[in-house]
N, C-alpha and C positions, 0 to 999 in steps of 0.2 A: 838161313844167313843171318849170323847176330853181325850188328854195326861195326864191331870190334878185327870182326876177322874180313867184313872188307874193306875196312881201309888197310888191314895189314895187306890185302892185294894190291889196294893203289898205290901203297909206299912203292912194291917192289914195280907196278906199272910206270913211275913216276920216274925209277932209276933207270929202267928203258926206254925214256923217253918216248911212252904211249900214252899218257895221260894229254889230254887238249887243256890247257890251261893258261892264262893270264888273269893276272889281280897288280890292281893297282891301286893308286889315290883316284882315279875316275871310273872305279867298276872294274868287272870282269866276268870270267867265267871258269867254270871248272866241272871236266867229266870224261866221258867216254864218246866214242859214236857206239851207235845204238845196239849194232853187232856185239861188238868189244865186252857190251854192259850184259847182252844177255849171254854171253860165254862167261864171263866171270863169276854170274849167278846162278849159273848154269839150269840154264833154262832150257828142256828139252824141245817145249813146242813154241821156238823162236819163229819159226817161219811159216805160223799160222796168226801170229799177234803182230809180227813188225809193221802193221803196216796202220796199226794203233798208234806209234809213239816217231815222236820227230827222229830226225839223223841223230843227232846227238841227245845223250841223256844226261843229266847234271843239274848244275847251280849255274845262276848268275845274280847278278850285281849291278844295277842300274846306278850311275853317274847322275846325282840328282842334281849340281851346279854347285859353285861355291866351294870345292872342296868338302861334298857332303854326297855321301855314298847308300843308297837303299837297303830294302833287306835282301837278304840272301835267297834267294827262291828257287824251286825245282822248276823246271820245264812242264813238266805233265803228260797225260796221257788219255787218248780215248777213256769212256767212262763203258765202253764194251770190252776190257781187261779184265780179267778171270779175279778172281778176289785173293788168291794166292800168289799170282803175277804182283799184281798191283801193291799187295804187302811187302815182296820182296823189293820192287822199283823205289818204294817210300824210303826202307830201310835204306838201299843203295844211296839214294839223295839225301838222305840223311847225314850216311858217312862222308859225301862229297861236299855236303854243306863244311862237317868239322873239317873238316881236311882246308878248305876254302879260309877259314876261320882260322886255323893255324897259321896257314901261311903266312894270311891277312897280320896277324899279329908278328912272327916274325919280321914282316915287312914294318911295319911300324915300332918296333923296336931297335933297327936298325939304323944306326947313327948317319951310315952314308945315304939314305934313304928319304925323299921329300916329306915330312909327314908336319904337320901343325898339330897343340894338341887341342887348340879348340876345334880344330875341320875332326879329329878324331873323336871329341866331344859329342858333336853335330849329329855326327855318324849315329855314335851307340846311341844317344835320343830318337834319331828319325828309324833307327830298325825295332827300337822301345814300341814306338808308336804305330809299325807295321808300313809304314811308308816303302814303295814299291819304284814307284816310279814318281816323275815329276812332269810329265805328260800325257 
């Protein structure tokens, strides 16, 4: 499944309030429960591989402090996951990351939201440097 198609499905699930997300100036997360992600990706052998994944699949962003956020990263999975499925999960987390960035951008551009141009620039630079966590 291509990332664009996954994002279209995520938009629909958002409208149905089925996506688990919270995005703010102090980090956040975006994704689905494991079984929902498997269903979205139409993975038939989900019962054989579910133990190789965390309860939720998607992305997260840590708060670094001082109004700065870290990189948006995926939660990962066990190395025993078959390559074909790992590739689908990687596409899913890439779609989640893109959607996280879209929501974050909408939030940053909202005149009602608390944003600071220096914090946004520091976040951009921390992400460019690949900083995920401050501890």
